[in-house]
N, C-alpha and C positions, 0 to 999 in steps of 0.2 A: 778430554783432555789433550793438550798439545806440549810438545817440548820444543823450545827454541834454543838451540846451542850456538855460541859464539865462539869463534877460534882465536887463539891468541897464546901469549906466554906469560906467566905470572911475574908479578913484582914490578916496582917502579922504573927499574932498568928498562923494560920493554914496553911500559905503557903507551909511549908515542910512537911506537914502531909501525910501518905499514902492515907488517905481519898481524898486527893487533886490532885491525879494524872490526873484525867480528865482535871481540870484547866491546869495542866502543858503541857498536850499534845496539847491543843488548842493554849497556848502561843507559843509553838515550831512551830506549823504550821502558824501561824500569822507571826513569825518572819522570817521563812525561805521563806515565800512566799509572802513577801511584802504587806501584808494587811494594810488596813487603821488604824490610831490609835484608840485604845480602847476608848468607850465613854458609859455614863450611859444611859440606855434604858431598858424597860420591866423588870424592877426590877433586872437588872444584867449589866453586862459589854459586850458590842458588838462590832464587827468590821466586816467589809466587804472585799471581795477580789474574786479572779477568781483562780479555780482549775480545770485542765483538760477541760477547755472551760465551765465551769459551774460557775455562780455567786454562791458564797457560803457565808453565815452569820455564824459566830462565836459567840456563846453566852455562858456566865459564869453566871449562876444565883447568885445573891447575897442575897437571901432570907434565906440562911443557907440550909443544905442539905433536911432537912424534908419537906421543902415547894418549892422545885425545880420546881414542876410542874407548879406553878403559873406563872413563868417567862416564861417557855417554851409555856404554853398556850397562853400568850398575843402576843408572838413573832409570832406564827403560825397564829392566828387570823389576826394580822396586815398584813402579808405578803400573806395571803391567800393560805397557803401550807398545805398538807396533812401529816398525821403521817408517810406515806411511803417515805416522803422527809426529815425526821428527822433521825439523827444519834447521839447517845448519848455515850460518852467516860466516862467510869467509872471504878473504883477499883473493883477487883474481887478477893475475899477470896479464892474461890475454884479453882483457877489457880496459879500454882507455880509463883514465882518472875520471871519477863522476858518473860512469856508466855502470847500471845494474842490471842483472838477468836473473829470472827465477828459472831452476831446472829441477827435474826430477830424474834420478837414476844416472847411468853413465859412468864413465871412468874418473879416476881422481887427478889426471893430467900431472902427475908427479908432486902434487900438493901432499906434503907429508902429513898434515892433520886428517885431510880426507882419506890418505891410504890407511892410516891407523882406524878410522871409523868403518871403512869397508871391512877391515878385518875382523872387526867386533859385531857389526850388525847387518852388513851386506851393503849393497849399493842403492837400494830402493827407498831412499830417503830424499827429502826435498832440500834444495840448496839456494841461498840468495848469494850469487857470484858478485862481489863487490870490487869494481875495477880499480886497480891502482897503477896501472901502466906497466910497460917492461923496460928494464934498463938498456936493452939493446943487445946484449951478449949474455949467453947462458952462465958464463964464469962469473958474472957481476950480480947473478940474482940473489944469492944468499946475502951479500952485503947490502944490497938493495932493499930486500924486505925487513931486515933487521935493523935498518936506519929509521929514524924518526920523519914522519911527513915534514916537508919543507914549509916554510912560512907561507909561500905562494900557494900551497895546497889547501890551506885553513878554510878558504871561502867555499870551495866546492865540497870540502870534507863536511863541514858544518851542514850544508844544505842536504847532502846525502843522508847524513845520520838523522837530522830532523825529518825528512822525508820517510825513512824506515819507520820512526816512531808514528808519523801521522798514518801510515799506511798499515801498521801491525794489526789492527783489528780486522782489516779486510784479509790479511795474510792468515790469520787464525781462523777466518771462516773459510778458507780455501778459495778466495777471489784474487789470483795473482795479478790479474789485469788491473784491478782498482789499487792494488799495493804499487805497481809498477807506476800508475797515473799519479799517485801521491808523492812519489819520488821526483817524477817529472815536473809536478807543479813547484816543487822546491828548487830544483836544478835550473829549469827553464820556466819561470813563471810567464803566463801569458801576458803580452803588452796590452796596456789599456787602449781601448778604442777612443779614437779622436772624437771629443763631443762637439756637436754643432754649436757654433755661436749664438748666444742669445740675440734677440731682436736688438736690445739696447747697445750690444757690442758691434754691431754691424755699422760699417761706415755710410754715412748719409750719401744717397746719389747725388750727383751733380746735377743741378738743374740745367735744363737745355737752353743754348742761347736763343733769344728771341729772334724770329726770322726779320731780315731787313727788307722792307716793303719799298725802298726808294727805287726811282727809276735810274737807269744808267747816267742820264743827264744830270740828274739830282747829285748822285754821288760825285761826280766830276766837279760840279759847282761847289759842294761842300769841301773839297779837297783844297780849293784855292780861296775859299771864303775867310 
């Protein structure tokens, strides 16, 4: 059994915020893979389904970002799973918009949701770092993450979320490489190769001019005839 956790803040006021991209990823996975309806449990919203032959629990903590670890810890204790079976989807300031990386362990880099999870379950869980870009100055970070994605972001955002859903079965099986490939195929689909033209579409070759067999004297006489 695997536990996928999406980080965000509850309620319609925050639904479109950059900080809520983790919620968005889980909602896309649940929708695309026919998970059960969301229900309230473990101080959050939870649903269940199957990905890549694995039973997977999706959890969106509703404790607000700073207390996310409380909800995650409750779910882990109930299902008797280890931190190595937990994957957290969250916004990442240090990655450009549209970029994603999978990471295991390490620090929380000041992310309040990760900090709370560290406090409750330790650092040895997996993470899907979903790039949202940086506003340029640390004093602008709070306002930036708590603002909605701009209209110009909707294209890449939709590609990333659908890519996460496409690759979710691979992630559940522990294949982060295939998961990343699935996102890449959405964000930067391969260009179609140029197909060779059919024989009927080729331009007909120009027939060569017939060779002039006249002598120089005949050519001169023809000019004045």
